[in-house]
Phi, psi and omega in degrees: 000135182290140178063015176228127173227183197231139167258112183240132179243124186257108176239249178274320169245172178259119174258122182237134181228116181293144174253124185250146175280177187298321180299310178300321180301327182296322186290353186260356186269145181213146177304331186259036187293334186292332174263112187300320184284323181293323179302308180289326178288326173304311176299319177307317184283319182295329177273014183052047176060045171280118189287342186267334191294306184297326177297315175299316183293321179300312179300326179293338197242021179298313181295334176290316174293338177280326180293321183267016171060042177238028192287327182289316180292322173304310184298318177298320178292319185294316180302310182301314188279336174288328175290325179296319185275345190054055174256096187295324182295310179295322180304307184288324175300316183287322178307310184302328185279320185279331185243059178282122181202162171253137181280139184279168184247027171305137175260131179246148178254140187235010186290337182264000185249155174213169182238156174219150181307124182298323180294316181296317177293318180296321183290325179294317172299322186294345184299325181250024175246159173248331184226126178231132186242129172247149170251173175212161159268133190292350182252011181246094187290333186291342181291325170288325176301317181296314179303313184303323182291343182269342191303315182301313184288332176291323179296318185293339179276352181104357182290138188224005179228140172242112189254122183248124173296329190278345188276139175263331183276134180253008189234032173299143184218174181302137177065016173299131179257115185302138166238192187275359186255019186272341181156146186301311187287345177288358178279352176279129186304319181294331180286313173301324172291328174302309184293321180294321179291319183294317185292322178296324180278350174101013174292145169263127184265127179235136171274132178239001177301142175293130180247021177245124181298133176280112183243305191267336188297144174278343179227092181295336175296311177296315180306308183302315187288335178285330176284328178298317182294315176311312177302316181295319180293331179297323178297318181290326180292319187285331188226107181288343178263011182294128165241124200247129161264126183243132174243125184232167172264141169047242186276359187292345184265356182296135183267357176227152174201150180274334187226296178269138172277138184263165181304324181292319177298313176305312183301315179295321179293324181287316192255341184079003181265132175269101182296152168273122188251134179236113180273127175246008186255352186271312186254083183221157180271115183235015175068344173225022180295130184262011183273092188288336178299319184292316186282329178286331179293314175303316185288324183287323185259343188048063180290126180255346184206163178307127195224169177243139175259133181245152172279188183281341173266016176074015171276156180292132172296121183279098175275317181222111187294354176282350182219162177285328186213133169252105182282135177260127176267153175284175177300152176309330175273016175234059184257011184302337182296340180289343189253006175294142177058035175241156170269154184239146168221147180252125182251116177256123182275128181279342182229164175274130176238127180251116180054048163256168182249133179257123185231141176244128182241156173275132182282338190277353178218170188260019177303131184271346183275131178292157178272346181199136176237151164201134172277130185268145170242165181302342180271355176275105181247337178223131178245135171253125183249130183251106186221157170300155183289149181159189182251129188224169160222152175236154182234157162237119186220167175258186181295344175260014177073015176289125181265129182263330175202146182219125186207139175279152171202166179232151177235127181216152179283000000 
């Protein structure tokens, strides 16, 4: 990138901060600068959805958000936008800053426990359910990938709705081509791929987020979750044959709470249906996780893919009594499960690109959201892409949409 170079410090993670010239700095300012998410999202839209630009502008303003005591919100926003662009160096550096903790040394016994593949277990369990709820951390994109891998099996079991907290559009239809206005998180490639796959399989996509402003309620969290439950209940009222997969953020699927009542609790009260709830956010590798149970379980069972821990009588091990199932993910260096049933193509880069974004698009439709993103560093000379068979093209470009290379390619079995 012209006039941009990097200051990188190599400690445990690599921290990289772009240095921008005065003209580029002007492009980063926004009237909503006090709110880091609004600041970055405004830039994202004004740049016509360039994935690198809001990320660079956030990095430039870290000191500002520390000064106004908004650093945690800033880190959360930076995690989100680095996950959108798939900038692994910024992502892990930000994670280490936001979640500083020391790992506890509690010791656990696993001699009466065992594991089973999570996909096999969940699909078998879903045979006798009508509503199954998953949660996610909005910056953990592999959790969307896992849900996508279940869709074909869910469809064969008669599930016909995918309900999304994150979607804004309520009029998804067959052969619908996603654009950038369907919902903020649907701009992340794995989320867009999830929706595209669901539409291809014939699922009806429903948004259940509350679109009513909380004005008079004393507890806006409860208000929001109650409206979410009402919207999900409407799906059941409108279609007596509905079987629903729900994807929510964080605690909304918790069936017990100490203070705020959650969507899943309201839903059960409204419908009389006890949803099967799958937590994906507790037993994950986050590089600063103080959850010794997670690391000891991975070491003991050598977990290779999202799995379920069972007791010796084949009951689900109760890690968290707020949900029916706590899915355990493998360590970050054991992500090969994401490449199953995929074709691979190797892309060799003829030049070194430092902090440019590599994007893959499907040539057969006009979807504007990439199917794959990656921020390139000078060490990236060869990329392995694991994608569905089809016709694609890739581009390498900078934050001002200057294209350095564009090339068509095919993937076939």
